[in-house]
Phi, psi and omega in degrees: 000128177262143174249123180253137183241085189299331184292335179248000183278113173281163173309126175085352180276160183222134174238138179215161182234157179239119179276141180254101180288152173303133177092355174279136179287162176296323178301318178295318177299315182298319182298316178297322176297311177305320180295335177283340183051053179288156175268332180221133177244123175265105189252115184291150181289319183239110182261191184300146177055227186267003184280135184236129179304327185288331176290337184276336188302311181301316177298316183292318179297318180294326180273340184221070181300142181090347177280134180275130182244122181246120174286151186212121178194156177271359170262096183302339177294339180290343182300319180296315178301310180301319182290323173305325185266012173077029176291161183276353185171172176216139174239125173285127175285087182275094186290342175275337177214080183299332176306325183296314173302318179292324177294320182290319180296312178306317181293322177294315181292000000 
């Protein structure tokens, strides 16, 4: 499934998403992300099952130097955890006012 972000999409740019099905390991998810060769990763804090985005950041940075990894969660407390593991930023997933999240993401990028 592709996810398009028209507000940030420049001509020729491509945005896509990776769904994380229940039961898939963090290692398998990381492989799928690496195979996409993204320049920016918007990484949810809590994925399916026991997989946590914060635990994936160090491996993603090691496997993909130079890729910008942004933590994304409705749990604002995860911002500290994302920054401790060297994420490049954090965006609060504001379900009541999504424009706030979009503006935060635009500012980081």
